[in-house]
N, CA, C and O atoms as a GROMACS GRO file, in nm:
protein
  460
    1MET      N    1  -6.028  12.498 -14.305
    1MET     CA    2  -6.121  12.388 -14.287
    1MET      C    3  -6.234  12.433 -14.194
    1MET      O    4  -6.215  12.517 -14.107
    2THR      N    5  -6.349  12.375 -14.214
    2THR     CA    6  -6.464  12.407 -14.129
    2THR      C    7  -6.480  12.300 -14.022
    2THR      O    8  -6.416  12.196 -14.024
    3ARG      N    9  -6.568  12.330 -13.927
    3ARG     CA   10  -6.595  12.236 -13.818
    3ARG      C   11  -6.640  12.102 -13.875
    3ARG      O   12  -6.602  11.997 -13.822
    4ILE      N   13  -6.720  12.103 -13.980
    4ILE     CA   14  -6.769  11.979 -14.040
    4ILE      C   15  -6.652  11.897 -14.094
    4ILE      O   16  -6.653  11.774 -14.080
    5GLN      N   17  -6.554  11.960 -14.154
    5GLN     CA   18  -6.439  11.888 -14.206
    5GLN      C   19  -6.354  11.830 -14.093
    5GLN      O   20  -6.284  11.730 -14.114
    6TYR      N   21  -6.358  11.889 -13.977
    6TYR     CA   22  -6.284  11.841 -13.861
    6TYR      C   23  -6.359  11.733 -13.784
    6TYR      O   24  -6.302  11.672 -13.694
    7GLN      N   25  -6.485  11.709 -13.816
    7GLN     CA   26  -6.573  11.631 -13.730
    7GLN      C   27  -6.519  11.493 -13.695
    7GLN      O   28  -6.530  11.451 -13.580
    8GLU      N   29  -6.461  11.421 -13.789
    8GLU     CA   30  -6.408  11.287 -13.759
    8GLU      C   31  -6.296  11.296 -13.654
    8GLU      O   32  -6.289  11.214 -13.563
    9CYS      N   33  -6.211  11.395 -13.667
    9CYS     CA   34  -6.102  11.414 -13.572
    9CYS      C   35  -6.158  11.459 -13.436
    9CYS      O   36  -6.111  11.413 -13.332
   10ILE      N   37  -6.255  11.547 -13.437
   10ILE     CA   38  -6.318  11.591 -13.313
   10ILE      C   39  -6.380  11.471 -13.241
   10ILE      O   40  -6.364  11.456 -13.120
   11ASP      N   41  -6.451  11.386 -13.316
   11ASP     CA   42  -6.513  11.267 -13.257
   11ASP      C   43  -6.407  11.173 -13.198
   11ASP      O   44  -6.427  11.118 -13.090
   12ALA      N   45  -6.296  11.156 -13.268
   12ALA     CA   46  -6.187  11.070 -13.218
   12ALA      C   47  -6.128  11.130 -13.091
   12ALA      O   48  -6.095  11.057 -12.997
   13CYS      N   49  -6.113  11.262 -13.087
   13CYS     CA   50  -6.060  11.328 -12.967
   13CYS      C   51  -6.155  11.315 -12.850
   13CYS      O   52  -6.112  11.293 -12.736
   14ILE      N   53  -6.285  11.328 -12.875
   14ILE     CA   54  -6.384  11.312 -12.768
   14ILE      C   55  -6.379  11.171 -12.712
   14ILE      O   56  -6.377  11.151 -12.590
   15LYS      N   57  -6.377  11.073 -12.801
   15LYS     CA   58  -6.372  10.933 -12.757
   15LYS      C   59  -6.245  10.907 -12.675
   15LYS      O   60  -6.250  10.842 -12.570
   16THR      N   61  -6.133  10.958 -12.721
   16THR     CA   62  -6.006  10.936 -12.652
   16THR      C   63  -6.004  11.010 -12.518
   16THR      O   64  -5.958  10.954 -12.418
   17MET      N   65  -6.052  11.131 -12.516
   17MET     CA   66  -6.059  11.207 -12.391
   17MET      C   67  -6.140  11.130 -12.287
   17MET      O   68  -6.097  11.115 -12.173
   18ASN      N   69  -6.256  11.080 -12.326
   18ASN     CA   70  -6.341  11.005 -12.234
   18ASN      C   71  -6.277  10.873 -12.191
   18ASN      O   72  -6.283  10.835 -12.074
   19THR      N   73  -6.216  10.804 -12.286
   19THR     CA   74  -6.151  10.676 -12.256
   19THR      C   75  -6.032  10.695 -12.163
   19THR      O   76  -6.013  10.618 -12.069
   20CYS      N   77  -5.953  10.798 -12.189
   20CYS     CA   78  -5.837  10.825 -12.103
   20CYS      C   79  -5.880  10.870 -11.964
   20CYS      O   80  -5.818  10.832 -11.864
   21ASN      N   81  -5.986  10.949 -11.955
   21ASN     CA   82  -6.037  10.988 -11.824
   21ASN      C   83  -6.085  10.865 -11.746
   21ASN      O   84  -6.060  10.854 -11.626
   22TYR      N   85  -6.153  10.774 -11.813
   22TYR     CA   86  -6.199  10.651 -11.749
   22TYR      C   87  -6.080  10.565 -11.705
   22TYR      O   88  -6.080  10.511 -11.594
   23SER      N   89  -5.981  10.554 -11.791
   23SER     CA   90  -5.862  10.475 -11.757
   23SER      C   91  -5.787  10.537 -11.640
   23SER      O   92  -5.738  10.466 -11.552
   24TYR      N   93  -5.780  10.668 -11.638
   24TYR     CA   94  -5.715  10.741 -11.529
   24TYR      C   95  -5.781  10.708 -11.395
   24TYR      O   96  -5.713  10.670 -11.299
   25VAL      N   97  -5.912  10.722 -11.390
   25VAL     CA   98  -5.986  10.696 -11.267
   25VAL      C   99  -5.976  10.548 -11.229
   25VAL      O  100  -5.958  10.514 -11.112
   26SER      N  101  -5.989  10.460 -11.326
   26SER     CA  102  -5.981  10.316 -11.299
   26SER      C  103  -5.842  10.277 -11.249
   26SER      O  104  -5.830  10.193 -11.159
   27SER      N  105  -5.740  10.335 -11.305
   27SER     CA  106  -5.603  10.304 -11.262
   27SER      C  107  -5.579  10.346 -11.118
   27SER      O  108  -5.508  10.278 -11.044
   28LEU      N  109  -5.638  10.457 -11.079
   28LEU     CA  110  -5.623  10.503 -10.941
   28LEU      C  111  -5.684  10.407 -10.840
   28LEU      O  112  -5.650  10.411 -10.721
   29LYS      N  113  -5.773  10.322 -10.885
   29LYS     CA  114  -5.838  10.225 -10.797
   29LYS      C  115  -5.761  10.093 -10.789
   29LYS      O  116  -5.796  10.007 -10.708
   30GLU      N  117  -5.658  10.077 -10.869
   30GLU     CA  118  -5.578   9.955 -10.868
   30GLU      C  119  -5.486   9.951 -10.747
   30GLU      O  120  -5.452  10.055 -10.690
   31TYR      N  121  -5.446   9.832 -10.707
   31TYR     CA  122  -5.361   9.815 -10.590
   31TYR      C  123  -5.214   9.847 -10.615
   31TYR      O  124  -5.143   9.885 -10.523
   32HIS      N  125  -5.170   9.832 -10.735
   32HIS     CA  126  -5.029   9.850 -10.769
   32HIS      C  127  -5.008   9.983 -10.843
   32HIS      O  128  -4.969   9.985 -10.960
   33LEU      N  129  -5.034  10.090 -10.774
   33LEU     CA  130  -5.025  10.224 -10.833
   33LEU      C  131  -4.885  10.255 -10.886
   33LEU      O  132  -4.870  10.325 -10.986
   34GLU      N  133  -4.784  10.205 -10.819
   34GLU     CA  134  -4.647  10.234 -10.860
   34GLU      C  135  -4.622  10.185 -11.003
   34GLU      O  136  -4.556  10.254 -11.082
   35GLU      N  137  -4.674  10.069 -11.037
   35GLU     CA  138  -4.657  10.015 -11.172
   35GLU      C  139  -4.734  10.097 -11.276
   35GLU      O  140  -4.698  10.098 -11.394
   36LEU      N  141  -4.838  10.162 -11.234
   36LEU     CA  142  -4.926  10.237 -11.325
   36LEU      C  143  -4.897  10.386 -11.328
   36LEU      O  144  -4.965  10.462 -11.398
   37ARG      N  145  -4.799  10.429 -11.253
   37ARG     CA  146  -4.772  10.572 -11.239
   37ARG      C  147  -4.760  10.644 -11.374
   37ARG      O  148  -4.827  10.746 -11.395
   38GLU      N  149  -4.680  10.595 -11.464
   38GLU     CA  150  -4.660  10.660 -11.594
   38GLU      C  151  -4.788  10.654 -11.679
   38GLU      O  152  -4.821  10.750 -11.749
   39SER      N  153  -4.858  10.544 -11.671
   39SER     CA  154  -4.984  10.530 -11.745
   39SER      C  155  -5.087  10.630 -11.694
   39SER      O  156  -5.158  10.691 -11.773
   40ILE      N  157  -5.094  10.646 -11.564
   40ILE     CA  158  -5.187  10.742 -11.503
   40ILE      C  159  -5.152  10.884 -11.550
   40ILE      O  160  -5.241  10.961 -11.587
   41ARG      N  161  -5.024  10.917 -11.548
   41ARG     CA  162  -4.981  11.051 -11.590
   41ARG      C  163  -5.016  11.075 -11.737
   41ARG      O  164  -5.067  11.182 -11.772
   42LEU      N  165  -4.989  10.976 -11.822
   42LEU     CA  166  -5.017  10.992 -11.964
   42LEU      C  167  -5.166  10.992 -11.995
   42LEU      O  168  -5.210  11.060 -12.088
   43ASP      N  169  -5.245  10.917 -11.918
   43ASP     CA  170  -5.391  10.923 -11.936
   43ASP      C  171  -5.440  11.066 -11.916
   43ASP      O  172  -5.520  11.117 -11.995
   44ARG      N  173  -5.392  11.129 -11.811
   44ARG     CA  174  -5.433  11.266 -11.780
   44ARG      C  175  -5.385  11.363 -11.889
   44ARG      O  176  -5.460  11.449 -11.935
   45GLU      N  177  -5.258  11.346 -11.929
   45GLU     CA  178  -5.200  11.432 -12.032
   45GLU      C  179  -5.276  11.418 -12.164
   45GLU      O  180  -5.303  11.517 -12.232
   46CYS      N  181  -5.309  11.295 -12.199
   46CYS     CA  182  -5.378  11.268 -12.325
   46CYS      C  183  -5.520  11.326 -12.323
   46CYS      O  184  -5.563  11.386 -12.421
   47ALA      N  185  -5.592  11.307 -12.214
   47ALA     CA  186  -5.727  11.364 -12.204
   47ALA      C  187  -5.722  11.516 -12.216
   47ALA      O  188  -5.807  11.576 -12.282
   48ASP      N  189  -5.624  11.576 -12.152
   48ASP     CA  190  -5.612  11.722 -12.157
   48ASP      C  191  -5.581  11.773 -12.298
   48ASP      O  192  -5.643  11.869 -12.344
   49ILE      N  193  -5.487  11.710 -12.367
   49ILE     CA  194  -5.451  11.758 -12.502
   49ILE      C  195  -5.566  11.731 -12.600
   49ILE      O  196  -5.587  11.810 -12.692
   50CYS      N  197  -5.639  11.623 -12.580
   50CYS     CA  198  -5.755  11.598 -12.667
   50CYS      C  199  -5.860  11.707 -12.649
   50CYS      O  200  -5.917  11.756 -12.747
   51SER      N  201  -5.883  11.746 -12.525
   51SER     CA  202  -5.978  11.854 -12.498
   51SER      C  203  -5.931  11.983 -12.564
   51SER      O  204  -6.011  12.055 -12.626
   52PHE      N  205  -5.804  12.012 -12.552
   52PHE     CA  206  -5.748  12.133 -12.612
   52PHE      C  207  -5.756  12.128 -12.765
   52PHE      O  208  -5.785  12.228 -12.829
   53ALA      N  209  -5.729  12.010 -12.823
   53ALA     CA  210  -5.737  11.994 -12.968
   53ALA      C  211  -5.879  12.017 -13.019
   53ALA      O  212  -5.900  12.079 -13.123
   54ILE      N  213  -5.977  11.967 -12.944
   54ILE     CA  214  -6.117  11.990 -12.981
   54ILE      C  215  -6.146  12.140 -12.985
   54ILE      O  216  -6.206  12.190 -13.080
   55GLN      N  217  -6.102  12.210 -12.883
   55GLN     CA  218  -6.123  12.355 -12.878
   55GLN      C  219  -6.053  12.425 -12.994
   55GLN      O  220  -6.110  12.515 -13.056
   56ALA      N  221  -5.931  12.383 -13.024
   56ALA     CA  222  -5.855  12.445 -13.133
   56ALA      C  223  -5.925  12.425 -13.267
   56ALA      O  224  -5.931  12.517 -13.349
   57MET      N  225  -5.978  12.305 -13.289
   57MET     CA  226  -6.047  12.278 -13.415
   57MET      C  227  -6.178  12.355 -13.424
   57MET      O  228  -6.209  12.411 -13.530
   58THR      N  229  -6.254  12.359 -13.316
   58THR     CA  230  -6.384  12.425 -13.324
   58THR      C  231  -6.373  12.576 -13.338
   58THR      O  232  -6.462  12.640 -13.392
   59ARG      N  233  -6.265  12.633 -13.289
   59ARG     CA  234  -6.249  12.778 -13.306
   59ARG      C  235  -6.152  12.812 -13.420
   59ARG      O  236  -6.116  12.928 -13.439
   60GLN      N  237  -6.112  12.710 -13.494
   60GLN     CA  238  -6.023  12.725 -13.610
   60GLN      C  239  -5.897  12.804 -13.575
   60GLN      O  240  -5.864  12.904 -13.638
   61SER      N  241  -5.829  12.756 -13.473
   61SER     CA  242  -5.705  12.818 -13.428
   61SER      C  243  -5.601  12.818 -13.540
   61SER      O  244  -5.593  12.722 -13.616
   62PRO      N  245  -5.523  12.924 -13.551
   62PRO     CA  246  -5.415  12.925 -13.650
   62PRO      C  247  -5.303  12.828 -13.613
   62PRO      O  248  -5.212  12.805 -13.693
   63PHE      N  249  -5.308  12.771 -13.494
   63PHE     CA  250  -5.206  12.677 -13.447
   63PHE      C  251  -5.256  12.532 -13.450
   63PHE      O  252  -5.194  12.444 -13.390
   64VAL      N  253  -5.366  12.508 -13.520
   64VAL     CA  254  -5.428  12.376 -13.518
   64VAL      C  255  -5.333  12.267 -13.567
   64VAL      O  256  -5.336  12.156 -13.513
   65VAL      N  257  -5.252  12.293 -13.665
   65VAL     CA  258  -5.159  12.191 -13.717
   65VAL      C  259  -5.063  12.148 -13.607
   65VAL      O  260  -5.044  12.029 -13.584
   66GLN      N  261  -5.003  12.243 -13.539
   66GLN     CA  262  -4.908  12.212 -13.433
   66GLN      C  263  -4.977  12.140 -13.316
   66GLN      O  264  -4.922  12.047 -13.259
   67ILE      N  265  -5.097  12.184 -13.282
   67ILE     CA  266  -5.171  12.124 -13.171
   67ILE      C  267  -5.208  11.981 -13.204
   67ILE      O  268  -5.197  11.892 -13.120
   68LEU      N  269  -5.253  11.957 -13.327
   68LEU     CA  270  -5.291  11.821 -13.366
   68LEU      C  271  -5.170  11.729 -13.374
   68LEU      O  272  -5.181  11.611 -13.340
   69ARG      N  273  -5.058  11.780 -13.416
   69ARG     CA  274  -4.936  11.697 -13.416
   69ARG      C  275  -4.897  11.659 -13.274
   69ARG      O  276  -4.861  11.545 -13.247
   70LEU      N  277  -4.903  11.756 -13.183
   70LEU     CA  278  -4.873  11.728 -13.043
   70LEU      C  279  -4.973  11.629 -12.985
   70LEU      O  280  -4.935  11.537 -12.912
   71CYS      N  281  -5.099  11.646 -13.018
   71CYS     CA  282  -5.203  11.554 -12.972
   71CYS      C  283  -5.171  11.412 -13.021
   71CYS      O  284  -5.181  11.316 -12.943
   72ALA      N  285  -5.134  11.398 -13.146
   72ALA     CA  286  -5.100  11.266 -13.201
   72ALA      C  287  -4.981  11.206 -13.127
   72ALA      O  288  -4.982  11.087 -13.095
   73ASP      N  289  -4.879  11.286 -13.101
   73ASP     CA  290  -4.760  11.237 -13.030
   73ASP      C  291  -4.796  11.188 -12.889
   73ASP      O  292  -4.750  11.082 -12.846
   74ILE      N  293  -4.878  11.265 -12.819
   74ILE     CA  294  -4.916  11.227 -12.683
   74ILE      C  295  -5.007  11.104 -12.685
   74ILE      O  296  -4.994  11.016 -12.600
   75CYS      N  297  -5.098  11.098 -12.781
   75CYS     CA  298  -5.184  10.980 -12.793
   75CYS      C  299  -5.101  10.854 -12.818
   75CYS      O  300  -5.128  10.749 -12.760
   76GLU      N  301  -5.001  10.864 -12.903
   76GLU     CA  302  -4.916  10.749 -12.930
   76GLU      C  303  -4.836  10.708 -12.807
   76GLU      O  304  -4.820  10.589 -12.780
   77ALA      N  305  -4.785  10.806 -12.732
   77ALA     CA  306  -4.712  10.776 -12.609
   77ALA      C  307  -4.803  10.708 -12.507
   77ALA      O  308  -4.763  10.614 -12.439
   78CYS      N  309  -4.926  10.756 -12.497
   78CYS     CA  310  -5.022  10.698 -12.405
   78CYS      C  311  -5.055  10.554 -12.445
   78CYS      O  312  -5.062  10.466 -12.360
   79ALA      N  313  -5.076  10.530 -12.573
   79ALA     CA  314  -5.104  10.395 -12.622
   79ALA      C  315  -4.986  10.302 -12.595
   79ALA      O  316  -5.005  10.188 -12.552
   80ASP      N  317  -4.866  10.350 -12.620
   80ASP     CA  318  -4.747  10.268 -12.595
   80ASP      C  319  -4.736  10.230 -12.449
   80ASP      O  320  -4.708  10.114 -12.416
   81GLU      N  321  -4.758  10.325 -12.360
   81GLU     CA  322  -4.749  10.297 -12.216
   81GLU      C  323  -4.863  10.205 -12.173
   81GLU      O  324  -4.841  10.113 -12.094
   82SER      N  325  -4.982  10.228 -12.222
   82SER     CA  326  -5.097  10.144 -12.186
   82SER      C  327  -5.077  10.000 -12.231
   82SER      O  328  -5.128   9.908 -12.168
   83SER      N  329  -5.003   9.980 -12.339
   83SER     CA  330  -4.981   9.844 -12.390
   83SER      C  331  -4.894   9.760 -12.297
   83SER      O  332  -4.882   9.639 -12.316
   84LYS      N  333  -4.833   9.822 -12.198
   84LYS     CA  334  -4.751   9.750 -12.100
   84LYS      C  335  -4.836   9.689 -11.989
   84LYS      O  336  -4.784   9.617 -11.904
   85HIS      N  337  -4.966   9.716 -11.989
   85HIS     CA  338  -5.053   9.673 -11.880
   85HIS      C  339  -5.167   9.587 -11.932
   85HIS      O  340  -5.204   9.596 -12.049
   86VAL      N  341  -5.222   9.503 -11.845
   86VAL     CA  342  -5.322   9.404 -11.887
   86VAL      C  343  -5.466   9.444 -11.854
   86VAL      O  344  -5.558   9.371 -11.890
   87HIS      N  345  -5.486   9.553 -11.788
   87HIS     CA  346  -5.620   9.592 -11.746
   87HIS      C  347  -5.709   9.625 -11.865
   87HIS      O  348  -5.662   9.676 -11.967
   88ARG      N  349  -5.837   9.596 -11.852
   88ARG     CA  350  -5.932   9.622 -11.960
   88ARG      C  351  -5.934   9.771 -11.996
   88ARG      O  352  -5.939   9.806 -12.114
   89HIS      N  353  -5.930   9.858 -11.896
   89HIS     CA  354  -5.934  10.002 -11.925
   89HIS      C  355  -5.809  10.046 -12.000
   89HIS      O  356  -5.815  10.142 -12.078
   90CYS      N  357  -5.697   9.979 -11.980
   90CYS     CA  358  -5.575  10.011 -12.057
   90CYS      C  359  -5.592   9.967 -12.202
   90CYS      O  360  -5.549  10.037 -12.294
   91ARG      N  361  -5.653   9.852 -12.224
   91ARG     CA  362  -5.675   9.801 -12.360
   91ARG      C  363  -5.766   9.895 -12.439
   91ARG      O  364  -5.741   9.922 -12.556
   92SER      N  365  -5.870   9.944 -12.375
   92SER     CA  366  -5.960  10.039 -12.442
   92SER      C  367  -5.887  10.167 -12.478
   92SER      O  368  -5.912  10.227 -12.582
   93CYS      N  369  -5.798  10.208 -12.391
   93CYS     CA  370  -5.722  10.330 -12.411
   93CYS      C  371  -5.629  10.317 -12.532
   93CYS      O  372  -5.615  10.411 -12.610
   94ILE      N  373  -5.567  10.202 -12.548
   94ILE     CA  374  -5.476  10.179 -12.661
   94ILE      C  375  -5.548  10.204 -12.793
   94ILE      O  376  -5.501  10.279 -12.878
   95GLU      N  377  -5.662  10.140 -12.809
   95GLU     CA  378  -5.738  10.151 -12.934
   95GLU      C  379  -5.781  10.295 -12.962
   95GLU      O  380  -5.762  10.346 -13.072
   96ALA      N  381  -5.838  10.361 -12.861
   96ALA     CA  382  -5.885  10.498 -12.879
   96ALA      C  383  -5.769  10.592 -12.911
   96ALA      O  384  -5.781  10.678 -12.999
   97CYS      N  385  -5.658  10.576 -12.840
   97CYS     CA  386  -5.542  10.663 -12.862
   97CYS      C  387  -5.484  10.646 -13.002
   97CYS      O  388  -5.448  10.744 -13.066
   98ARG      N  389  -5.474  10.524 -13.048
   98ARG     CA  390  -5.418  10.500 -13.182
   98ARG      C  391  -5.509  10.558 -13.291
   98ARG      O  392  -5.461  10.617 -13.387
   99GLU      N  393  -5.640  10.542 -13.275
   99GLU     CA  394  -5.735  10.599 -13.371
   99GLU      C  395  -5.726  10.752 -13.371
   99GLU      O  396  -5.729  10.815 -13.477
  100CYS      N  397  -5.716  10.809 -13.254
  100CYS     CA  398  -5.709  10.955 -13.243
  100CYS      C  399  -5.579  11.007 -13.304
  100CYS      O  400  -5.580  11.108 -13.375
  101ALA      N  401  -5.469  10.939 -13.277
  101ALA     CA  402  -5.341  10.981 -13.334
  101ALA      C  403  -5.348  10.981 -13.487
  101ALA      O  404  -5.300  11.074 -13.551
  102ALA      N  405  -5.407  10.877 -13.543
  102ALA     CA  406  -5.419  10.869 -13.688
  102ALA      C  407  -5.507  10.981 -13.743
  102ALA      O  408  -5.473  11.043 -13.844
  103ALA      N  409  -5.618  11.008 -13.676
  103ALA     CA  410  -5.709  11.115 -13.721
  103ALA      C  411  -5.641  11.252 -13.711
  103ALA      O  412  -5.656  11.335 -13.800
  104CYS      N  413  -5.568  11.274 -13.603
  104CYS     CA  414  -5.499  11.403 -13.586
  104CYS      C  415  -5.390  11.421 -13.691
  104CYS      O  416  -5.375  11.531 -13.745
  105ARG      N  417  -5.316  11.317 -13.720
  105ARG     CA  418  -5.211  11.327 -13.821
  105ARG      C  419  -5.271  11.352 -13.960
  105ARG      O  420  -5.219  11.433 -14.037
  106MET      N  421  -5.381  11.284 -13.990
  106MET     CA  422  -5.443  11.302 -14.120
  106MET      C  423  -5.490  11.447 -14.137
  106MET      O  424  -5.464  11.509 -14.240
  107ILE      N  425  -5.559  11.500 -14.038
  107ILE     CA  426  -5.608  11.638 -14.046
  107ILE      C  427  -5.492  11.736 -14.050
  107ILE      O  428  -5.495  11.831 -14.128
  108SER      N  429  -5.390  11.717 -13.967
  108SER     CA  430  -5.278  11.811 -13.964
  108SER      C  431  -5.206  11.814 -14.098
  108SER      O  432  -5.161  11.919 -14.143
  109GLU      N  433  -5.195  11.699 -14.163
  109GLU     CA  434  -5.131  11.696 -14.295
  109GLU      C  435  -5.219  11.761 -14.401
  109GLU      O  436  -5.168  11.828 -14.491
  110THR      N  437  -5.351  11.742 -14.390
  110THR     CA  438  -5.444  11.802 -14.485
  110THR      C  439  -5.447  11.953 -14.471
  110THR      O  440  -5.443  12.025 -14.571
  111VAL      N  441  -5.453  12.002 -14.349
  111VAL     CA  442  -5.457  12.146 -14.324
  111VAL      C  443  -5.330  12.210 -14.374
  111VAL      O  444  -5.333  12.318 -14.434
  112GLU      N  445  -5.216  12.145 -14.350
  112GLU     CA  446  -5.086  12.200 -14.393
  112GLU      C  447  -5.078  12.212 -14.545
  112GLU      O  448  -5.024  12.309 -14.598
  113VAL      N  449  -5.133  12.114 -14.615
  113VAL     CA  450  -5.131  12.115 -14.761
  113VAL      C  451  -5.214  12.231 -14.816
  113VAL      O  452  -5.175  12.295 -14.913
  114TYR      N  453  -5.328  12.257 -14.751
  114TYR     CA  454  -5.417  12.363 -14.800
  114TYR      C  455  -5.387  12.501 -14.743
  114TYR      O  456  -5.449  12.599 -14.784
  115ALA      N  457  -5.294  12.508 -14.651
  115ALA     CA  458  -5.264  12.637 -14.588
  115ALA      C  459  -5.191  12.730 -14.682
  115ALA      O  460  -5.158  12.842 -14.644
   0.00000   0.00000   0.00000
């Protein structure tokens, strides 16, 4: 696959990376950090894997299928954890993570079929 074929997934990863970074920083400003501990950890993890997935797609890594599957798994875990909280930044994170997980799964399945 070429970079153009990955573009929708790259865009979803960029959006999720930015949303998770924002949620991470916003969560650190909340008064009840103990309740948000897992959400904060997953926001950071999700932003990092999205960044790595973008790099893997743009350089056409031979491990892109595995990386995108892992990215989808982490995005789903982040969305699940964020759904336990009522903050606006958590709600934004849920939507972005679910969209990214779907895009990563779609591309990983497509790449595997054509490999």
